[in-house]
C-alpha positions as CSV (number, residue, x, y, z in Angstrom):
1,M,59.9,30.2,-8.6
2,S,63.3,28.9,-9.7
3,L,64.3,28.8,-13.3
4,Q,64.3,25.0,-13.3
5,S,60.9,24.7,-11.8
6,R,59.6,27.2,-14.4
7,I,61.0,25.1,-17.2
8,D,59.5,21.9,-15.6
9,T,56.1,23.6,-15.4
10,L,56.4,24.6,-19.1
11,K,57.3,21.0,-20.0
12,S,54.3,19.7,-18.1
13,R,52.0,22.2,-19.9
14,H,53.7,21.3,-23.2
15,A,53.0,17.6,-22.6
16,S,49.4,18.4,-21.7
17,L,48.9,20.3,-24.9
18,D,50.3,17.2,-26.8
19,D,47.6,15.1,-25.2
20,R,44.9,17.6,-26.0
21,I,46.1,17.9,-29.7
22,R,46.1,14.1,-30.0
23,D,42.6,13.8,-28.5
24,E,41.2,16.5,-30.8
25,D,42.9,15.0,-33.8
26,H,41.4,11.6,-33.1
27,R,37.8,12.9,-32.8
28,P,35.5,12.0,-35.7
29,L,35.3,15.6,-36.8
30,P,38.4,17.4,-35.5
31,D,38.0,21.2,-35.1
32,S,40.8,22.8,-37.2
33,G,40.5,26.0,-35.3
34,V,41.0,24.3,-32.0
35,L,43.9,22.3,-33.4
36,A,45.5,25.5,-34.7
37,S,45.1,27.2,-31.4
38,L,46.5,24.3,-29.4
39,K,49.5,24.0,-31.8
40,L,50.2,27.7,-31.5
41,Q,50.1,27.5,-27.7
42,K,52.5,24.5,-27.8
43,L,54.9,26.4,-30.1
44,R,54.9,29.4,-27.8
45,L,55.7,27.1,-24.8
46,K,58.5,25.5,-26.7
47,E,60.0,28.8,-27.6
48,E,59.8,30.0,-24.0
49,M,61.5,26.8,-22.8
50,E,64.3,27.2,-25.3
51,R,64.8,30.8,-24.3
52,L,64.9,29.9,-20.6
53,Q,67.3,27.0,-21.2
54,H,69.8,29.2,-23.0
55,H,69.4,32.0,-20.5
């Protein structure tokens, strides 16, 4: 997998996590544990994208 396609895959997963976070946050009783986990995953993806873009 090329570097750019890896970055594109990470961007797609990052956007998907955004959707999942928004969906969970708009539930009548959002699960704070789920939100924390999703946000942590999103942060890790962002850090990996930044690392790859500056590689």
